[in-house]
PDB file of N, CA, C and O in Angstrom:
ATOM      1  N   MET A   1     126.118  94.707  95.076  1.00  0.00           N
ATOM      2  CA  MET A   1     124.662  94.613  95.161  1.00  0.00           C
ATOM      3  C   MET A   1     124.278  94.470  96.633  1.00  0.00           C
ATOM      4  O   MET A   1     125.113  94.126  97.469  1.00  0.00           O
ATOM      5  N   ILE A   2     123.035  94.731  96.936  1.00  0.00           N
ATOM      6  CA  ILE A   2     122.567  94.701  98.315  1.00  0.00           C
ATOM      7  C   ILE A   2     122.471  93.273  98.843  1.00  0.00           C
ATOM      8  O   ILE A   2     122.315  92.321  98.078  1.00  0.00           O
ATOM      9  N   LYS A   3     122.565  93.145 100.156  1.00  0.00           N
ATOM     10  CA  LYS A   3     122.358  91.855 100.816  1.00  0.00           C
ATOM     11  C   LYS A   3     121.062  91.952 101.596  1.00  0.00           C
ATOM     12  O   LYS A   3     120.906  92.812 102.463  1.00  0.00           O
ATOM     13  N   CYS A   4     120.133  91.059 101.279  1.00  0.00           N
ATOM     14  CA  CYS A   4     118.820  91.091 101.920  1.00  0.00           C
ATOM     15  C   CYS A   4     118.376  89.690 102.294  1.00  0.00           C
ATOM     16  O   CYS A   4     118.885  88.691 101.785  1.00  0.00           O
ATOM     17  N   LYS A   5     117.408  89.649 103.200  1.00  0.00           N
ATOM     18  CA  LYS A   5     116.756  88.397 103.564  1.00  0.00           C
ATOM     19  C   LYS A   5     115.393  88.353 102.885  1.00  0.00           C
ATOM     20  O   LYS A   5     114.877  89.376 102.436  1.00  0.00           O
ATOM     21  N   LEU A   6     114.827  87.176 102.818  1.00  0.00           N
ATOM     22  CA  LEU A   6     113.505  86.975 102.240  1.00  0.00           C
ATOM     23  C   LEU A   6     112.510  87.963 102.836  1.00  0.00           C
ATOM     24  O   LEU A   6     112.400  88.093 104.055  1.00  0.00           O
ATOM     25  N   ASN A   7     111.793  88.651 101.969  1.00  0.00           N
ATOM     26  CA  ASN A   7     110.729  89.600 102.307  1.00  0.00           C
ATOM     27  C   ASN A   7     111.193  90.923 102.901  1.00  0.00           C
ATOM     28  O   ASN A   7     110.362  91.714 103.348  1.00  0.00           O
ATOM     29  N   ASP A   8     112.519  91.189 102.920  1.00  0.00           N
ATOM     30  CA  ASP A   8     112.956  92.551 103.240  1.00  0.00           C
ATOM     31  C   ASP A   8     112.359  93.475 102.185  1.00  0.00           C
ATOM     32  O   ASP A   8     112.178  93.067 101.038  1.00  0.00           O
ATOM     33  N   ILE A   9     112.057  94.701 102.556  1.00  0.00           N
ATOM     34  CA  ILE A   9     111.514  95.658 101.604  1.00  0.00           C
ATOM     35  C   ILE A   9     112.681  96.410 100.964  1.00  0.00           C
ATOM     36  O   ILE A   9     113.517  96.990 101.657  1.00  0.00           O
ATOM     37  N   VAL A  10     112.721  96.390  99.625  1.00  0.00           N
ATOM     38  CA  VAL A  10     113.819  97.003  98.893  1.00  0.00           C
ATOM     39  C   VAL A  10     113.292  97.992  97.857  1.00  0.00           C
ATOM     40  O   VAL A  10     112.172  97.872  97.362  1.00  0.00           O
ATOM     41  N   GLU A  11     114.130  98.964  97.552  1.00  0.00           N
ATOM     42  CA  GLU A  11     113.844  99.936  96.495  1.00  0.00           C
ATOM     43  C   GLU A  11     114.929  99.785  95.429  1.00  0.00           C
ATOM     44  O   GLU A  11     116.120  99.822  95.736  1.00  0.00           O
ATOM     45  N   VAL A  12     114.508  99.615  94.184  1.00  0.00           N
ATOM     46  CA  VAL A  12     115.449  99.442  93.080  1.00  0.00           C
ATOM     47  C   VAL A  12     115.197 100.537  92.050  1.00  0.00           C
ATOM     48  O   VAL A  12     114.074 100.698  91.573  1.00  0.00           O
ATOM     49  N   GLU A  13     116.241 101.288  91.707  1.00  0.00           N
ATOM     50  CA  GLU A  13     116.184 102.268  90.625  1.00  0.00           C
ATOM     51  C   GLU A  13     116.860 101.630  89.422  1.00  0.00           C
ATOM     52  O   GLU A  13     117.991 101.153  89.516  1.00  0.00           O
ATOM     53  N   TRP A  14     116.156 101.623  88.279  1.00  0.00           N
ATOM     54  CA  TRP A  14     116.667 100.895  87.119  1.00  0.00           C
ATOM     55  C   TRP A  14     116.196 101.537  85.829  1.00  0.00           C
ATOM     56  O   TRP A  14     115.272 102.351  85.821  1.00  0.00           O
ATOM     57  N   ILE A  15     116.852 101.157  84.730  1.00  0.00           N
ATOM     58  CA  ILE A  15     116.496 101.663  83.412  1.00  0.00           C
ATOM     59  C   ILE A  15     115.686 100.586  82.702  1.00  0.00           C
ATOM     60  O   ILE A  15     116.165  99.470  82.498  1.00  0.00           O
ATOM     61  N   ASP A  16     114.463 100.925  82.330  1.00  0.00           N
ATOM     62  CA  ASP A  16     113.576  99.985  81.651  1.00  0.00           C
ATOM     63  C   ASP A  16     113.808 100.045  80.139  1.00  0.00           C
ATOM     64  O   ASP A  16     114.366 101.009  79.615  1.00  0.00           O
ATOM     65  N   ALA A  17     113.375  99.014  79.474  1.00  0.00           N
ATOM     66  CA  ALA A  17     113.454  98.972  78.006  1.00  0.00           C
ATOM     67  C   ALA A  17     112.467  99.974  77.412  1.00  0.00           C
ATOM     68  O   ALA A  17     111.501 100.371  78.063  1.00  0.00           O
ATOM     69  N   PHE A  18     112.724 100.378  76.165  1.00  0.00           N
ATOM     70  CA  PHE A  18     111.856 101.313  75.462  1.00  0.00           C
ATOM     71  C   PHE A  18     111.574 100.745  74.078  1.00  0.00           C
ATOM     72  O   PHE A  18     112.477 100.243  73.409  1.00  0.00           O
ATOM     73  N   ALA A  19     110.333 100.826  73.659  1.00  0.00           N
ATOM     74  CA  ALA A  19     109.962 100.375  72.312  1.00  0.00           C
ATOM     75  C   ALA A  19     108.886 101.291  71.763  1.00  0.00           C
ATOM     76  O   ALA A  19     108.066 101.818  72.515  1.00  0.00           O
ATOM     77  N   THR A  20     108.887 101.482  70.443  1.00  0.00           N
ATOM     78  CA  THR A  20     107.844 102.258  69.788  1.00  0.00           C
ATOM     79  C   THR A  20     107.584 101.650  68.416  1.00  0.00           C
ATOM     80  O   THR A  20     108.493 101.112  67.783  1.00  0.00           O
ATOM     81  N   SER A  21     106.349 101.739  67.966  1.00  0.00           N
ATOM     82  CA  SER A  21     106.035 101.273  66.614  1.00  0.00           C
ATOM     83  C   SER A  21     106.036 102.441  65.625  1.00  0.00           C
ATOM     84  O   SER A  21     105.763 102.268  64.437  1.00  0.00           O
ATOM     85  N   GLU A  22     106.347 103.621  66.137  1.00  0.00           N
ATOM     86  CA  GLU A  22     106.409 104.826  65.310  1.00  0.00           C
ATOM     87  C   GLU A  22     107.651 104.792  64.420  1.00  0.00           C
ATOM     88  O   GLU A  22     108.720 104.374  64.865  1.00  0.00           O
ATOM     89  N   TRP A  23     107.518 105.226  63.175  1.00  0.00           N
ATOM     90  CA  TRP A  23     108.665 105.346  62.278  1.00  0.00           C
ATOM     91  C   TRP A  23     109.411 106.624  62.616  1.00  0.00           C
ATOM     92  O   TRP A  23     108.816 107.701  62.660  1.00  0.00           O
ATOM     93  N   LEU A  24     110.720 106.509  62.858  1.00  0.00           N
ATOM     94  CA  LEU A  24     111.544 107.642  63.250  1.00  0.00           C
ATOM     95  C   LEU A  24     112.728 107.774  62.312  1.00  0.00           C
ATOM     96  O   LEU A  24     113.264 106.776  61.830  1.00  0.00           O
ATOM     97  N   GLU A  25     113.132 109.002  62.057  1.00  0.00           N
ATOM     98  CA  GLU A  25     114.385 109.220  61.346  1.00  0.00           C
ATOM     99  C   GLU A  25     115.524 108.760  62.255  1.00  0.00           C
ATOM    100  O   GLU A  25     115.418 108.829  63.479  1.00  0.00           O
ATOM    101  N   SER A  26     116.594 108.298  61.655  1.00  0.00           N
ATOM    102  CA  SER A  26     117.715 107.741  62.419  1.00  0.00           C
ATOM    103  C   SER A  26     118.218 108.694  63.495  1.00  0.00           C
ATOM    104  O   SER A  26     118.488 108.270  64.619  1.00  0.00           O
ATOM    105  N   GLU A  27     118.347 109.985  63.161  1.00  0.00           N
ATOM    106  CA  GLU A  27     118.844 110.956  64.137  1.00  0.00           C
ATOM    107  C   GLU A  27     117.922 111.046  65.352  1.00  0.00           C
ATOM    108  O   GLU A  27     118.396 111.114  66.487  1.00  0.00           O
ATOM    109  N   LYS A  28     116.626 111.046  65.123  1.00  0.00           N
ATOM    110  CA  LYS A  28     115.680 111.121  66.234  1.00  0.00           C
ATOM    111  C   LYS A  28     115.681 109.820  67.038  1.00  0.00           C
ATOM    112  O   LYS A  28     115.584 109.857  68.265  1.00  0.00           O
ATOM    113  N   ALA A  29     115.788 108.683  66.371  1.00  0.00           N
ATOM    114  CA  ALA A  29     115.781 107.389  67.059  1.00  0.00           C
ATOM    115  C   ALA A  29     116.991 107.234  67.980  1.00  0.00           C
ATOM    116  O   ALA A  29     116.912 106.558  69.005  1.00  0.00           O
ATOM    117  N   GLN A  30     118.108 107.859  67.615  1.00  0.00           N
ATOM    118  CA  GLN A  30     119.319 107.756  68.431  1.00  0.00           C
ATOM    119  C   GLN A  30     119.271 108.635  69.673  1.00  0.00           C
ATOM    120  O   GLN A  30     120.148 108.535  70.531  1.00  0.00           O
ATOM    121  N   LYS A  31     118.268 109.489  69.783  1.00  0.00           N
ATOM    122  CA  LYS A  31     118.159 110.405  70.913  1.00  0.00           C
ATOM    123  C   LYS A  31     117.020 110.028  71.858  1.00  0.00           C
ATOM    124  O   LYS A  31     116.520 110.887  72.585  1.00  0.00           O
ATOM    125  N   ARG A  32     116.605 108.777  71.864  1.00  0.00           N
ATOM    126  CA  ARG A  32     115.498 108.375  72.716  1.00  0.00           C
ATOM    127  C   ARG A  32     115.846 108.582  74.188  1.00  0.00           C
ATOM    128  O   ARG A  32     116.999 108.403  74.580  1.00  0.00           O
ATOM    129  N   PRO A  33     114.877 108.952  74.995  1.00  0.00           N
ATOM    130  CA  PRO A  33     115.156 109.186  76.420  1.00  0.00           C
ATOM    131  C   PRO A  33     115.288 107.862  77.181  1.00  0.00           C
ATOM    132  O   PRO A  33     114.704 106.848  76.799  1.00  0.00           O
ATOM    133  N   ASN A  34     116.064 107.896  78.258  1.00  0.00           N
ATOM    134  CA  ASN A  34     116.086 106.746  79.159  1.00  0.00           C
ATOM    135  C   ASN A  34     114.734 106.629  79.835  1.00  0.00           C
ATOM    136  O   ASN A  34     114.084 107.635  80.119  1.00  0.00           O
ATOM    137  N   VAL A  35     114.323 105.431  80.086  1.00  0.00           N
ATOM    138  CA  VAL A  35     113.081 105.189  80.817  1.00  0.00           C
ATOM    139  C   VAL A  35     113.498 104.796  82.235  1.00  0.00           C
ATOM    140  O   VAL A  35     113.717 103.621  82.530  1.00  0.00           O
ATOM    141  N   ASP A  36     113.602 105.797  83.098  1.00  0.00           N
ATOM    142  CA  ASP A  36     114.016 105.559  84.473  1.00  0.00           C
ATOM    143  C   ASP A  36     112.832 105.038  85.274  1.00  0.00           C
ATOM    144  O   ASP A  36     111.749 105.623  85.250  1.00  0.00           O
ATOM    145  N   ALA A  37     113.045 103.937  85.981  1.00  0.00           N
ATOM    146  CA  ALA A  37     111.978 103.322  86.766  1.00  0.00           C
ATOM    147  C   ALA A  37     112.449 103.146  88.201  1.00  0.00           C
ATOM    148  O   ALA A  37     113.648 103.070  88.472  1.00  0.00           O
ATOM    149  N   LYS A  38     111.494 103.082  89.110  1.00  0.00           N
ATOM    150  CA  LYS A  38     111.776 102.817  90.514  1.00  0.00           C
ATOM    151  C   LYS A  38     110.742 101.792  90.979  1.00  0.00           C
ATOM    152  O   LYS A  38     109.540 101.993  90.810  1.00  0.00           O
ATOM    153  N   THR A  39     111.212 100.703  91.560  1.00  0.00           N
ATOM    154  CA  THR A  39     110.339  99.645  92.049  1.00  0.00           C
ATOM    155  C   THR A  39     110.617  99.409  93.521  1.00  0.00           C
ATOM    156  O   THR A  39     111.770  99.291  93.933  1.00  0.00           O
ATOM    157  N   ILE A  40     109.553  99.342  94.313  1.00  0.00           N
ATOM    158  CA  ILE A  40     109.653  98.996  95.731  1.00  0.00           C
ATOM    159  C   ILE A  40     108.874  97.703  95.928  1.00  0.00           C
ATOM    160  O   ILE A  40     107.732  97.579  95.486  1.00  0.00           O
ATOM    161  N   GLY A  41     109.502  96.747  96.594  1.00  0.00           N
ATOM    162  CA  GLY A  41     108.816  95.482  96.797  1.00  0.00           C
ATOM    163  C   GLY A  41     109.506  94.604  97.818  1.00  0.00           C
ATOM    164  O   GLY A  41     110.469  95.003  98.473  1.00  0.00           O
ATOM    165  N   TYR A  42     108.976  93.386  97.933  1.00  0.00           N
ATOM    166  CA  TYR A  42     109.483  92.397  98.871  1.00  0.00           C
ATOM    167  C   TYR A  42     110.564  91.560  98.177  1.00  0.00           C
ATOM    168  O   TYR A  42     110.323  90.982  97.118  1.00  0.00           O
ATOM    169  N   PHE A  43     111.739  91.500  98.773  1.00  0.00           N
ATOM    170  CA  PHE A  43     112.868  90.777  98.213  1.00  0.00           C
ATOM    171  C   PHE A  43     112.605  89.271  98.226  1.00  0.00           C
ATOM    172  O   PHE A  43     112.096  88.725  99.205  1.00  0.00           O
ATOM    173  N   LEU A  44     112.961  88.611  97.121  1.00  0.00           N
ATOM    174  CA  LEU A  44     112.884  87.155  97.048  1.00  0.00           C
ATOM    175  C   LEU A  44     114.299  86.574  96.954  1.00  0.00           C
ATOM    176  O   LEU A  44     114.705  85.787  97.809  1.00  0.00           O
ATOM    177  N   LYS A  45     115.060  86.969  95.901  1.00  0.00           N
ATOM    178  CA  LYS A  45     116.438  86.484  95.772  1.00  0.00           C
ATOM    179  C   LYS A  45     117.172  87.289  94.713  1.00  0.00           C
ATOM    180  O   LYS A  45     116.565  88.052  93.961  1.00  0.00           O
ATOM    181  N   ILE A  46     118.496  87.108  94.664  1.00  0.00           N
ATOM    182  CA  ILE A  46     119.355  87.628  93.602  1.00  0.00           C
ATOM    183  C   ILE A  46     120.152  86.444  93.075  1.00  0.00           C
ATOM    184  O   ILE A  46     120.652  85.628  93.849  1.00  0.00           O
ATOM    185  N   ASP A  47     120.268  86.356  91.736  1.00  0.00           N
ATOM    186  CA  ASP A  47     121.177  85.373  91.150  1.00  0.00           C
ATOM    187  C   ASP A  47     122.182  86.109  90.265  1.00  0.00           C
ATOM    188  O   ASP A  47     122.328  87.325  90.392  1.00  0.00           O
ATOM    189  N   ASP A  48     122.863  85.417  89.392  1.00  0.00           N
ATOM    190  CA  ASP A  48     123.896  86.046  88.565  1.00  0.00           C
ATOM    191  C   ASP A  48     123.341  87.024  87.537  1.00  0.00           C
ATOM    192  O   ASP A  48     124.089  87.844  87.004  1.00  0.00           O
ATOM    193  N   GLU A  49     122.026  86.953  87.246  1.00  0.00           N
ATOM    194  CA  GLU A  49     121.451  87.785  86.195  1.00  0.00           C
ATOM    195  C   GLU A  49     120.348  88.728  86.652  1.00  0.00           C
ATOM    196  O   GLU A  49     120.172  89.791  86.057  1.00  0.00           O
ATOM    197  N   MET A  50     119.607  88.371  87.684  1.00  0.00           N
ATOM    198  CA  MET A  50     118.388  89.095  88.043  1.00  0.00           C
ATOM    199  C   MET A  50     118.256  89.302  89.545  1.00  0.00           C
ATOM    200  O   MET A  50     118.833  88.567  90.347  1.00  0.00           O
ATOM    201  N   ILE A  51     117.472  90.334  89.908  1.00  0.00           N
ATOM    202  CA  ILE A  51     116.930  90.442  91.251  1.00  0.00           C
ATOM    203  C   ILE A  51     115.450  90.062  91.135  1.00  0.00           C
ATOM    204  O   ILE A  51     114.774  90.479  90.195  1.00  0.00           O
ATOM    205  N   TYR A  52     114.956  89.287  92.070  1.00  0.00           N
ATOM    206  CA  TYR A  52     113.578  88.808  92.081  1.00  0.00           C
ATOM    207  C   TYR A  52     112.861  89.465  93.247  1.00  0.00           C
ATOM    208  O   TYR A  52     113.323  89.418  94.387  1.00  0.00           O
ATOM    209  N   MET A  53     111.706  90.088  92.939  1.00  0.00           N
ATOM    210  CA  MET A  53     110.942  90.806  93.949  1.00  0.00           C
ATOM    211  C   MET A  53     109.456  90.533  93.759  1.00  0.00           C
ATOM    212  O   MET A  53     109.030  90.008  92.730  1.00  0.00           O
ATOM    213  N   SER A  54     108.678  90.901  94.772  1.00  0.00           N
ATOM    214  CA  SER A  54     107.229  90.787  94.695  1.00  0.00           C
ATOM    215  C   SER A  54     106.597  92.087  95.149  1.00  0.00           C
ATOM    216  O   SER A  54     107.095  92.745  96.062  1.00  0.00           O
ATOM    217  N   ASN A  55     105.499  92.453  94.509  1.00  0.00           N
ATOM    218  CA  ASN A  55     104.712  93.593  94.970  1.00  0.00           C
ATOM    219  C   ASN A  55     103.799  93.179  96.117  1.00  0.00           C
ATOM    220  O   ASN A  55     103.507  93.970  97.013  1.00  0.00           O
ATOM    221  N   SER A  56     103.354  91.926  96.075  1.00  0.00           N
ATOM    222  CA  SER A  56     102.435  91.412  97.088  1.00  0.00           C
ATOM    223  C   SER A  56     102.838  90.001  97.501  1.00  0.00           C
ATOM    224  O   SER A  56     103.269  89.196  96.676  1.00  0.00           O
ATOM    225  N   VAL A  57     102.692  89.722  98.778  1.00  0.00           N
ATOM    226  CA  VAL A  57     102.923  88.386  99.315  1.00  0.00           C
ATOM    227  C   VAL A  57     101.658  88.017 100.070  1.00  0.00           C
ATOM    228  O   VAL A  57     101.288  88.694 101.029  1.00  0.00           O
ATOM    229  N   ILE A  58     100.984  86.936  99.643  1.00  0.00           N
ATOM    230  CA  ILE A  58      99.718  86.602 100.287  1.00  0.00           C
ATOM    231  C   ILE A  58      99.819  85.440 101.264  1.00  0.00           C
ATOM    232  O   ILE A  58      98.885  85.192 102.027  1.00  0.00           O
ATOM    233  N   SER A  59     100.910  84.746 101.252  1.00  0.00           N
ATOM    234  CA  SER A  59     101.170  83.721 102.261  1.00  0.00           C
ATOM    235  C   SER A  59     102.661  83.430 102.199  1.00  0.00           C
ATOM    236  O   SER A  59     103.376  84.002 101.377  1.00  0.00           O
ATOM    237  N   SER A  60     103.118  82.558 103.052  1.00  0.00           N
ATOM    238  CA  SER A  60     104.546  82.251 103.035  1.00  0.00           C
ATOM    239  C   SER A  60     104.955  81.516 101.762  1.00  0.00           C
ATOM    240  O   SER A  60     106.148  81.383 101.490  1.00  0.00           O
ATOM    241  N   LYS A  61     103.989  81.036 100.978  1.00  0.00           N
ATOM    242  CA  LYS A  61     104.302  80.272  99.768  1.00  0.00           C
ATOM    243  C   LYS A  61     103.815  80.919  98.479  1.00  0.00           C
ATOM    244  O   LYS A  61     104.154  80.427  97.402  1.00  0.00           O
ATOM    245  N   GLU A  62     103.034  82.001  98.535  1.00  0.00           N
ATOM    246  CA  GLU A  62     102.467  82.587  97.317  1.00  0.00           C
ATOM    247  C   GLU A  62     102.787  84.074  97.227  1.00  0.00           C
ATOM    248  O   GLU A  62     102.732  84.805  98.215  1.00  0.00           O
ATOM    249  N   ARG A  63     103.128  84.502  95.998  1.00  0.00           N
ATOM    250  CA  ARG A  63     103.495  85.891  95.748  1.00  0.00           C
ATOM    251  C   ARG A  63     103.416  86.152  94.252  1.00  0.00           C
ATOM    252  O   ARG A  63     103.412  85.215  93.453  1.00  0.00           O
ATOM    253  N   ASP A  64     103.351  87.437  93.870  1.00  0.00           N
ATOM    254  CA  ASP A  64     103.534  87.789  92.460  1.00  0.00           C
ATOM    255  C   ASP A  64     105.032  87.940  92.237  1.00  0.00           C
ATOM    256  O   ASP A  64     105.817  87.785  93.173  1.00  0.00           O
ATOM    257  N   LEU A  65     105.434  88.241  91.009  1.00  0.00           N
ATOM    258  CA  LEU A  65     106.863  88.253  90.717  1.00  0.00           C
ATOM    259  C   LEU A  65     107.216  89.350  89.729  1.00  0.00           C
ATOM    260  O   LEU A  65     106.529  89.547  88.727  1.00  0.00           O
ATOM    261  N   ILE A  66     108.297  90.061  90.024  1.00  0.00           N
ATOM    262  CA  ILE A  66     108.943  90.951  89.063  1.00  0.00           C
ATOM    263  C   ILE A  66     110.430  90.612  89.099  1.00  0.00           C
ATOM    264  O   ILE A  66     111.019  90.460  90.169  1.00  0.00           O
ATOM    265  N   THR A  67     111.026  90.496  87.915  1.00  0.00           N
ATOM    266  CA  THR A  67     112.474  90.287  87.824  1.00  0.00           C
ATOM    267  C   THR A  67     113.071  91.477  87.089  1.00  0.00           C
ATOM    268  O   THR A  67     112.518  91.954  86.099  1.00  0.00           O
ATOM    269  N   ILE A  68     114.198  91.945  87.583  1.00  0.00           N
ATOM    270  CA  ILE A  68     114.885  93.076  86.968  1.00  0.00           C
ATOM    271  C   ILE A  68     116.314  92.633  86.670  1.00  0.00           C
ATOM    272  O   ILE A  68     117.026  92.198  87.575  1.00  0.00           O
ATOM    273  N   PRO A  69     116.744  92.740  85.402  1.00  0.00           N
ATOM    274  CA  PRO A  69     118.124  92.365  85.074  1.00  0.00           C
ATOM    275  C   PRO A  69     119.129  93.226  85.837  1.00  0.00           C
ATOM    276  O   PRO A  69     118.974  94.445  85.914  1.00  0.00           O
ATOM    277  N   LEU A  70     120.152  92.596  86.396  1.00  0.00           N
ATOM    278  CA  LEU A  70     121.144  93.328  87.185  1.00  0.00           C
ATOM    279  C   LEU A  70     121.826  94.415  86.366  1.00  0.00           C
ATOM    280  O   LEU A  70     122.175  95.463  86.909  1.00  0.00           O
ATOM    281  N   GLY A  71     122.020  94.188  85.081  1.00  0.00           N
ATOM    282  CA  GLY A  71     122.666  95.179  84.231  1.00  0.00           C
ATOM    283  C   GLY A  71     121.858  96.453  84.039  1.00  0.00           C
ATOM    284  O   GLY A  71     122.399  97.465  83.594  1.00  0.00           O
ATOM    285  N   CYS A  72     120.574  96.420  84.366  1.00  0.00           N
ATOM    286  CA  CYS A  72     119.701  97.596  84.234  1.00  0.00           C
ATOM    287  C   CYS A  72     119.608  98.393  85.527  1.00  0.00           C
ATOM    288  O   CYS A  72     119.063  99.497  85.532  1.00  0.00           O
ATOM    289  N   ILE A  73     120.131  97.852  86.623  1.00  0.00           N
ATOM    290  CA  ILE A  73     119.979  98.485  87.934  1.00  0.00           C
ATOM    291  C   ILE A  73     121.015  99.586  88.118  1.00  0.00           C
ATOM    292  O   ILE A  73     122.216  99.367  87.957  1.00  0.00           O
ATOM    293  N   LYS A  74     120.521 100.782  88.459  1.00  0.00           N
ATOM    294  CA  LYS A  74     121.386 101.916  88.754  1.00  0.00           C
ATOM    295  C   LYS A  74     121.718 101.973  90.244  1.00  0.00           C
ATOM    296  O   LYS A  74     122.831 102.327  90.630  1.00  0.00           O
ATOM    297  N   LYS A  75     120.724 101.615  91.082  1.00  0.00           N
ATOM    298  CA  LYS A  75     120.893 101.718  92.532  1.00  0.00           C
ATOM    299  C   LYS A  75     119.872 100.815  93.210  1.00  0.00           C
ATOM    300  O   LYS A  75     118.740 100.692  92.742  1.00  0.00           O
ATOM    301  N   ALA A  76     120.265 100.187  94.304  1.00  0.00           N
ATOM    302  CA  ALA A  76     119.324  99.362  95.084  1.00  0.00           C
ATOM    303  C   ALA A  76     119.641  99.551  96.553  1.00  0.00           C
ATOM    304  O   ALA A  76     120.802  99.661  96.949  1.00  0.00           O
ATOM    305  N   ARG A  77     118.576  99.586  97.361  1.00  0.00           N
ATOM    306  CA  ARG A  77     118.794  99.727  98.803  1.00  0.00           C
ATOM    307  C   ARG A  77     117.678  99.054  99.573  1.00  0.00           C
ATOM    308  O   ARG A  77     116.542  98.959  99.108  1.00  0.00           O
ATOM    309  N   LYS A  78     118.023  98.594 100.752  1.00  0.00           N
ATOM    310  CA  LYS A  78     117.036  98.004 101.653  1.00  0.00           C
ATOM    311  C   LYS A  78     116.377  99.132 102.425  1.00  0.00           C
ATOM    312  O   LYS A  78     117.058 100.024 102.931  1.00  0.00           O
ATOM    313  N   LEU A  79     115.052  99.095 102.518  1.00  0.00           N
ATOM    314  CA  LEU A  79     114.324 100.107 103.292  1.00  0.00           C
ATOM    315  C   LEU A  79     114.065  99.586 104.686  1.00  0.00           C
ATOM    316  O   LEU A  79     113.961  98.378 104.901  1.00  0.00           O
ATOM    317  N   LYS A  80     113.960 100.503 105.635  1.00  0.00           N
ATOM    318  CA  LYS A  80     113.703 100.109 107.031  1.00  0.00           C
ATOM    319  C   LYS A  80     112.233 100.033 107.293  1.00  0.00           C
ATOM    320  O   LYS A  80     111.820  99.717 108.408  1.00  0.00           O
TER     321      LYS A  80
END
């Protein structure tokens, strides 16, 4: 996994969960597409399960939060 400092800008490519309330035949349900996602944000931290990022940082103490499970990450890189 990448090594970053607080507020480095990172890009994470990951597979998101998929859900539908539509009734599907078993054969069709087994062929669901991957939901490929790409998130760019400010790095907060990585632990054993998640990467923590923010889309916005409004002060040194306040930010929004997105967590992405490490098992869903296909690729991550620090941007310059």
